[in-house]
N, C-alpha and C positions, 0 to 999 in steps of 0.2 A: 546399358549399364555395364556390360562386360567390356566394352571398348573403353569406358572411363576407367575401370580398374586396370586394364592393360596399360593405358596411358600413364596412370599414377605409378604403377609398378616400374614402367620403363624410365620415368623421370627419377624415381628413387634410385634405381640401379645406376643410372648415369651419374647422379650426384655422388653415390658411394664410390663408383669407379674413379671419379675425379679426385675425391679425397684420398683414396688409396694410392693413386698415382703420384699425387703431390708429396705424400710422405715417403714414397720409395725414392724420390729424387733427392732427398735430403742427405747431407753428409752423415756418416755414422761416426759416433764418438765412442772411444774406448777409455776406460779408466783402469789403471793397474792396481790390483788389490792383492793383499797377501794371500797366498795359496790356502792357508788354514782359516782365514776369516771371511772367505767368500760366502755370499748369502745362500748359495745352494747347499752348503755344508751345515747350515744352522738348523736344519730340519731335525726333529728328534730321531727319526729313523736313520739319519746319517751320522749319528753320534759316534759310532765305532768304525766308520769308513776309513779305509787305508788309501791314501792317495798314491797313484802309480806315477812316478816321475820319469821312469825309463820306458822306452818303447817295448811293447810286448814281443815275444818271440815270433808270433805269427806275422806281425807287421815287418819285423826285420827280415824274415824269410821271404815275404812278398817283395820287399825292396831289393833283396839280393838276387832273386830269380827273374825280376822284371827286365825285359829287353829294352823297353823305352822309358822315358821319363814321366809317364802319365801318373803313376802312383806318387812319385816324388813331388810332382806339381800339385797334386791333390793335397798332400800332407802339408806342404809349405805355403800353398797359395792362400792369401788372405789372412795369414797369421799376423797378429799385431805383436810388435816387439815390446817386451816388458823386462825389467831387471830379473835376475835369477831369484826364484822363490815367490814370484808374483805372477798372476794370471790376468789376461785382459778380460774385462767385463764390459759388455755392450751397454751403452747408455743412450737409448733413442731420445731424440729431442722431443718428439711428440708421438703418441700412439693413438691413432683414431679408434681402434678397437677398444682399448682400455678406457678411453674417455667416454665411450658410449656405454660400456658395461659397468664401470665403476666411476661415475661422474663426481662423487663427493667423497672418495675414499680417503684422501689425505687432508681434508679440511678441518677435522677435529683436532683440538689441542692434545698433545701427548701421543699422537699416532704418526 
């Protein structure tokens, strides 16, 4: 009985690993959205949030005292280019986790 459970668990783990690997290999898509209309700022607790558009003093001091380009690479690496006043929002093609957790989330009319 225990070996049957172990086999089933192993098979499920292999299937989930394959699904996760296939979604990691997909190209990522970005959409440029206005800085003030991004979905993260629509939450009620973010109503009075001030958006910081300039780098903080701490970041500028780290960049100025850095001897190598490591921090500069981290800051600029992978950043998606958008027009001024807009931010890149990641739009995954598919999300295995969300499909399992919320399978019927957007099927109703009006949502």
